[in-house]
Every structure is written in structure tokens, then in C-alpha cells.
Backbone as CSV, one residue per row, in Angstrom:
resi,resn,N_x,N_y,N_z,CA_x,CA_y,CA_z,C_x,C_y,C_z
1,UNK,0.840,-1.130,0.008,-0.029,-0.014,0.039,0.857,1.222,0.007
2,UNK,0.545,2.031,-0.718,1.383,3.208,-0.836,0.885,4.338,0.041
3,UNK,1.639,5.342,0.010,1.275,6.542,0.832,0.081,7.195,0.225
4,UNK,-0.886,7.493,1.001,-2.088,8.092,0.541,-1.950,9.603,0.272
5,UNK,-2.687,10.034,-0.649,-2.644,11.429,-0.981,-3.333,12.242,0.116
6,UNK,-2.820,13.395,0.427,-3.474,14.273,1.303,-4.762,14.797,0.773
7,UNK,-5.781,14.908,1.619,-7.021,15.435,1.154,-6.901,16.973,0.843
8,UNK,-7.422,17.365,-0.216,-7.453,18.785,-0.556,-8.820,19.189,-0.983
9,UNK,-9.160,20.373,-0.590,-10.473,20.872,-0.952,-10.445,21.334,-2.377
10,UNK,-11.527,21.119,-3.099,-11.567,21.628,-4.468,-11.552,23.178,-4.463
11,UNK,-10.970,23.721,-5.417,-10.898,25.190,-5.498,-12.312,25.827,-5.705
12,UNK,-12.579,26.888,-4.898,-13.887,27.525,-5.035,-13.704,28.758,-5.949
13,UNK,-14.682,28.900,-6.718,-14.641,30.111,-7.560,-15.120,31.283,-6.775
14,UNK,-14.457,32.402,-6.886,-14.918,33.634,-6.259,-16.041,34.202,-6.981
15,UNK,-17.040,34.702,-6.223,-18.207,35.244,-6.868,-18.361,36.689,-6.381
16,UNK,-17.622,37.601,-6.984,-17.704,39.026,-6.582,-19.092,39.663,-6.846
17,UNK,-19.784,39.195,-7.848,-21.135,39.766,-8.112,-22.123,39.422,-6.994
18,UNK,-22.034,38.215,-6.525,-22.929,37.797,-5.422,-22.621,38.580,-4.155
19,UNK,-21.377,38.767,-3.918,-20.982,39.462,-2.669,-21.425,40.970,-2.789
20,UNK,-21.193,41.486,-3.973,-21.603,42.908,-4.183,-23.112,43.074,-4.078
21,UNK,-23.891,42.205,-4.588,-25.305,42.283,-4.455,-25.781,42.076,-3.013
22,UNK,-25.101,41.247,-2.261,-25.452,41.076,-0.847,-25.184,42.363,-0.124
23,UNK,-24.072,43.038,-0.340,-23.793,44.307,0.351,-24.752,45.391,-0.124
24,UNK,-25.134,45.425,-1.402,-26.033,46.415,-1.900,-27.483,46.174,-1.299
25,UNK,-27.874,44.931,-1.160,-29.169,44.631,-0.570,-29.192,45.039,0.936
26,UNK,-28.093,44.803,1.611,-27.993,45.238,3.002,-28.103,46.710,3.105
27,UNK,-27.424,47.441,2.230,-27.449,48.893,2.256,-28.866,49.417,1.954
28,UNK,-29.557,48.850,1.029,-30.914,49.282,0.705,-31.852,49.003,1.913
29,UNK,-31.689,47.810,2.527,-32.546,47.495,3.718,-32.269,48.461,4.837
30,UNK,-31.041,48.835,5.055,-30.629,49.806,6.059,-31.256,51.162,5.850
31,UNK,-31.246,51.617,4.572,-31.872,52.900,4.180,-33.412,52.843,4.402
32,UNK,-33.999,51.702,4.036,-35.471,51.621,4.222,-35.851,51.674,5.697
33,UNK,-35.065,51.068,6.582,-35.311,51.095,7.998,-35.146,52.576,8.481
34,UNK,-34.116,53.216,7.982,-33.885,54.645,8.396,-35.078,55.540,7.969
35,UNK,-35.472,55.388,6.717,-36.618,56.179,6.209,-37.863,55.885,6.943
36,UNK,-38.124,54.618,7.242,-39.306,54.268,7.997,-39.270,54.897,9.403
37,UNK,-38.101,54.835,10.013,-37.985,55.411,11.345,-38.187,56.924,11.291
38,UNK,-37.654,57.561,10.290,-37.847,59.032,10.184,-39.296,59.371,9.931
39,UNK,-39.917,58.611,9.129,-41.368,58.768,8.834,-42.237,58.590,10.098
40,UNK,-41.889,57.555,10.886,-42.639,57.327,12.121,-42.436,58.483,13.106
41,UNK,-41.170,58.982,13.221,-40.950,60.129,14.141,-41.715,61.342,13.676
42,UNK,-41.692,61.617,12.398,-42.453,62.772,11.848,-43.941,62.611,12.065
43,UNK,-44.504,61.448,11.866,-45.875,61.233,12.095,-46.270,61.426,13.591
44,UNK,-45.400,60.942,14.480,-45.636,61.082,15.946,-45.581,62.566,16.255
45,UNK,-44.684,63.325,15.728,-44.596,64.721,16.027,-45.874,65.436,15.531
46,UNK,-46.337,65.126,14.355,-47.539,65.746,13.806,-48.722,65.400,14.647
47,UNK,-48.899,64.126,14.989,-50.058,63.745,15.792,-50.092,64.346,17.196
48,UNK,-48.921,64.516,17.784,-48.857,65.096,19.074,-49.224,66.578,19.037
49,UNK,-48.949,67.236,17.891,-49.181,68.624,17.769,-50.597,68.968,17.442
50,UNK,-51.411,68.113,16.851,-52.745,68.368,16.407,-53.679,68.790,17.594
51,UNK,-53.600,68.116,18.699,-54.428,68.436,19.882,-54.156,69.807,20.406
52,UNK,-52.938,70.192,20.726,-52.652,71.489,21.241,-52.951,72.590,20.264
53,UNK,-52.770,72.353,18.977,-53.118,73.322,17.927,-54.612,73.586,17.939
54,UNK,-55.390,72.530,17.990,-56.876,72.688,18.066,-57.244,73.491,19.355
55,UNK,-56.680,73.144,20.461,-56.972,73.775,21.753,-56.633,75.279,21.686
56,UNK,-55.492,75.646,21.088,-55.123,77.040,20.980,-56.086,77.786,20.143
57,UNK,-56.450,77.253,18.991,-57.412,77.927,18.114,-58.791,78.031,18.767
58,UNK,-59.192,76.973,19.433,-60.484,76.944,20.131,-60.526,78.017,21.212
59,UNK,-59.448,78.076,22.034,-59.388,79.098,23.092,-59.391,80.505,22.517
60,UNK,-58.641,80.728,21.452,-58.587,82.049,20.795,-59.984,82.456,20.298
61,UNK,-60.613,81.537,19.560,-61.933,81.919,19.004,-63.011,82.034,20.068
62,UNK,-62.910,81.245,21.131,-63.852,81.411,22.231,-63.720,82.777,22.883
63,UNK,-62.501,83.215,23.051,-62.276,84.507,23.663,-62.772,85.630,22.735
64,UNK,-62.559,85.491,21.469,-63.057,86.481,20.458,-64.557,86.494,20.511
65,UNK,-65.205,85.351,20.520,-66.674,85.223,20.553,-67.238,85.926,21.821
66,UNK,-66.585,85.679,22.955,-66.998,86.275,24.195,-66.711,87.745,24.353
67,UNK,-65.853,88.254,23.425,-65.487,89.649,23.493,-64.286,89.924,24.335
68,UNK,-63.605,88.879,24.817,-62.387,89.052,25.646,-61.174,89.197,24.715
69,UNK,-61.058,90.427,24.178,-59.992,90.650,23.195,-58.635,90.764,23.833
70,UNK,-58.535,91.090,25.164,-57.234,91.151,25.809,-56.632,89.777,25.907
71,UNK,-57.405,88.803,26.307,-56.893,87.407,26.423,-56.621,86.815,25.024
72,UNK,-57.445,87.167,24.048,-57.252,86.674,22.679,-55.947,87.259,22.125
73,UNK,-55.669,88.519,22.480,-54.472,89.150,21.963,-53.221,88.446,22.516
74,UNK,-53.308,87.958,23.746,-52.198,87.296,24.367,-51.891,85.938,23.615
75,UNK,-52.834,85.414,22.868,-52.661,84.144,22.177,-52.052,84.359,20.741
76,UNK,-51.850,85.597,20.358,-51.247,85.933,19.091,-49.705,85.760,19.135
77,UNK,-49.103,85.380,18.089,-47.673,85.249,17.995,-47.009,86.643,18.034
78,UNK,-45.693,86.655,18.190,-44.980,87.964,18.259,-45.075,88.717,16.967
79,UNK,-45.075,87.992,15.815,-45.147,88.671,14.531,-46.491,89.386,14.435
80,UNK,-47.629,88.699,14.781,-48.966,89.313,14.707,-49.040,90.490,15.670
81,UNK,-48.453,90.333,16.880,-48.561,91.438,17.846,-47.685,92.619,17.452
82,UNK,-46.679,92.374,16.605,-45.896,93.528,16.125,-46.637,94.316,15.073
83,UNK,-47.631,93.670,14.422,-48.420,94.393,13.432,-49.695,94.984,14.001
84,UNK,-50.146,94.422,15.165,-51.379,94.887,15.761,-51.090,95.322,17.208
85,UNK,-51.475,96.528,17.561,-51.406,96.886,18.956,-52.623,96.318,19.675
86,UNK,-52.558,96.208,20.994,-53.661,95.663,21.712,-54.943,96.435,21.474
87,UNK,-54.877,97.772,21.371,-56.023,98.662,21.122,-56.564,98.435,19.699
88,UNK,-55.643,98.317,18.751,-56.047,98.152,17.371,-56.718,96.776,17.216
89,UNK,-56.184,95.750,17.835,-56.761,94.368,17.798,-58.127,94.395,18.421
90,UNK,-58.319,95.089,19.538,-59.608,95.135,20.216,-60.648,95.827,19.285
91,UNK,-60.270,96.937,18.681,-61.224,97.626,17.836,-61.512,96.786,16.571
92,UNK,-60.599,96.086,16.108,-60.793,95.185,14.924,-61.766,94.078,15.266
93,UNK,-61.585,93.478,16.461,-62.470,92.391,16.889,-63.894,92.897,17.116
94,UNK,-64.018,94.066,17.610,-65.322,94.634,17.984,-66.019,95.402,16.835
95,UNK,-65.366,95.425,15.658,-65.959,96.035,14.482,-67.042,95.129,13.987
96,UNK,-68.272,95.700,13.709,-69.287,94.848,13.206,-68.957,94.413,11.740
97,UNK,-69.423,93.316,11.280,-70.153,92.271,12.008,-69.243,91.416,12.866
98,UNK,-69.541,91.345,14.127,-68.688,90.598,15.098,-68.960,89.134,14.996
99,UNK,-67.949,88.402,15.462,-68.032,86.930,15.516,-68.971,86.510,16.626
100,UNK,-69.986,85.685,16.272,-70.946,85.267,17.309,-70.788,83.788,17.643
101,UNK,-70.284,83.039,16.606,-70.092,81.573,16.811,-68.994,81.061,15.868
102,UNK,-68.582,79.886,16.088,-67.550,79.284,15.208,-67.630,77.790,15.334
103,UNK,-67.087,77.132,14.284,-66.985,75.645,14.318,-65.682,75.262,13.602
104,UNK,-64.827,74.564,14.361,-63.545,74.121,13.828,-63.896,72.904,12.931
105,UNK,-63.561,73.024,11.616,-63.825,71.943,10.669,-62.636,71.093,10.338
106,UNK,-61.452,71.588,10.501,-60.228,70.831,10.182,-59.028,71.357,10.844
107,UNK,-58.163,70.417,11.195,-56.819,70.853,11.704,-55.798,70.082,10.927
108,UNK,-54.891,70.814,10.296,-53.884,70.187,9.539,-52.517,70.639,10.124
109,UNK,-51.617,69.648,10.180,-50.301,69.921,10.767,-49.266,69.509,9.741
110,UNK,-48.209,70.307,9.581,-47.105,69.980,8.712,-45.846,70.366,9.447
111,UNK,-44.731,69.856,8.986,-43.456,70.248,9.526,-42.679,71.011,8.492
112,UNK,-42.106,72.046,8.886,-41.244,72.853,7.977,-39.943,73.088,8.778
113,UNK,-38.831,72.710,8.150,-37.548,72.791,8.778,-37.507,72.059,10.116
114,UNK,-38.230,70.938,10.201,-38.264,70.180,11.432,-39.159,70.684,12.516
115,UNK,-39.879,71.774,12.247,-40.815,72.429,13.241,-42.240,72.232,12.847
116,UNK,-43.078,71.718,13.696,-44.499,71.596,13.371,-45.196,72.942,13.252
117,UNK,-46.029,73.108,12.291,-46.904,74.243,12.101,-48.285,73.786,11.808
118,UNK,-49.254,74.494,12.202,-50.628,74.038,11.941,-51.509,75.069,11.265
119,UNK,-52.538,74.601,10.629,-53.561,75.469,10.043,-54.884,74.919,10.516
120,UNK,-55.677,75.793,11.149,-56.988,75.354,11.600,-58.008,76.048,10.716
121,UNK,-58.883,75.223,10.077,-59.930,75.739,9.248,-61.139,75.870,10.082
122,UNK,-61.747,77.041,10.090,-62.852,77.279,10.984,-63.970,77.994,10.171
123,UNK,-65.239,77.584,10.525,-66.380,78.247,9.951,-66.843,79.313,10.973
124,UNK,-66.733,80.566,10.627,-67.017,81.642,11.541,-68.441,82.169,11.149
125,UNK,-69.232,82.340,12.189,-70.552,82.986,12.001,-70.550,84.344,12.645
126,UNK,-71.009,85.327,11.933,-71.014,86.724,12.388,-72.435,87.218,12.608
127,UNK,-72.540,88.416,13.154,-73.848,89.035,13.415,-74.674,88.963,12.149
128,UNK,-75.920,88.646,12.263,-76.808,88.561,11.086,-76.789,87.229,10.431
129,UNK,-76.056,86.273,10.979,-76.049,84.906,10.412,-75.079,84.654,9.274
130,UNK,-74.367,85.629,8.837,-73.420,85.479,7.751,-72.254,84.600,8.190
131,UNK,-72.013,83.501,7.426,-70.874,82.585,7.798,-69.836,82.574,6.677
132,UNK,-68.656,82.367,7.111,-67.504,82.265,6.153,-66.429,81.338,6.706
133,UNK,-65.657,80.782,5.825,-64.613,79.851,6.205,-63.303,80.629,6.304
134,UNK,-62.581,80.471,7.390,-61.288,81.099,7.654,-60.278,80.049,7.988
135,UNK,-58.992,80.417,7.740,-57.896,79.597,8.116,-57.010,80.314,9.119
136,UNK,-56.772,79.722,10.242,-55.899,80.298,11.280,-54.579,79.557,11.320
137,UNK,-53.512,80.249,10.976,-52.187,79.621,11.118,-51.782,79.620,12.545
138,UNK,-51.239,78.474,12.997,-50.809,78.341,14.427,-49.393,77.860,14.372
139,UNK,-48.530,78.557,15.118,-47.135,78.251,15.156,-46.671,77.984,16.616
140,UNK,-45.518,77.292,16.703,-44.953,77.021,18.043,-43.987,78.183,18.333
141,UNK,-44.214,78.753,19.580,-43.432,79.952,19.904,-43.306,79.971,21.468
142,UNK,-42.142,80.161,21.977,-41.895,80.283,23.420,-42.467,79.130,24.191
143,UNK,-42.346,77.928,23.682,-42.809,76.704,24.357,-44.258,76.478,24.316
144,UNK,-44.997,77.298,23.575,-46.441,77.145,23.428,-46.903,77.409,22.017
145,UNK,-48.215,77.233,21.788,-48.758,77.487,20.478,-49.435,78.814,20.417
146,UNK,-49.203,79.508,19.284,-49.814,80.867,19.120,-50.475,80.992,17.791
147,UNK,-51.556,81.727,17.743,-52.238,82.029,16.489,-51.365,83.099,15.799
148,UNK,-51.127,82.889,14.477,-50.179,83.858,13.801,-50.910,84.254,12.554
149,UNK,-50.564,85.420,12.054,-51.200,85.949,10.818,-52.407,86.694,11.196
150,UNK,-53.203,87.099,10.230,-54.453,87.797,10.444,-55.550,86.803,10.573
151,UNK,-56.058,86.600,11.802,-57.078,85.608,12.047,-58.425,85.865,11.404
152,UNK,-58.735,87.059,10.950,-60.011,87.333,10.358,-59.805,87.763,8.927
């Protein structure tokens, strides 16, 4: 009996295409997970903002309806307060036809530059029964929500 040959493994062909596709698939999967996570975070931010935005608009409109223009003025953002003095805002709110009732019909929230902003669509009823639809922009300012722009 002679000396046996040593066992040797057959040569494997290298498959660079398969390896490249595996890395590409892993990269795409990682991107999809990242995009899904970012989308979930954005959705959570928007949903958390909708309630406080509605409450801010509701409080503002309730104060305007009751004639409490001083408290309504405090709910305005700094930009709106720079355009309206407290006295000017009060006279504007009390100018006929005054708001007698309102109904919030929609609240939409979007993010711009990573900051949530809202628009509240409201049906405003004035003296004499005249109704019209208005949009109130609501922004985050000083840790709270404020009505911004010209509310009427």
C-alpha cells in the first residue's frame, strides 16, 4: 500500500457579483429602515401637535366670541402682535359684524424645517347669520402654540 494522498479541498470560484449584491441589498434594507424610522418620528410629532393646535385655536376663537380681546391678543404670535397693537386688535375684533359663533372643521399639521406648524380651518358665524370659512395659522413659539397671521 502506498502513501495516501492528502485530502485537498476543491478550489472555489470567487463570486464578486454575489458578494456585491449582498452588500447592496444590506445597504438598501438599512436605508429603508432609516426612512421608515424618520417617517414614524415625523408622524408622531404631527399627531402630538394636532391636539394642542386645536386647543389654541379653540381658546382664541372662544375669547373672540365672548369679546375678551385682551386674552385673545395674548394668544397671538410675536409677529402678529408687532403688526397689531392691543387697542387696534380690540377695535378690529369689535368692528361689526362681530363673530358670534364658530366651528372648527379641520386641523392640519405639517413640519417645516423640522418644526411643526398648523392650520386650523374654521367656519365663523357673524352678526346677522353670515358665515364664512377662515384659516388660522398656528405656530410654536416660546414653548407654546400661538395664532399667527391675520385671524379674520
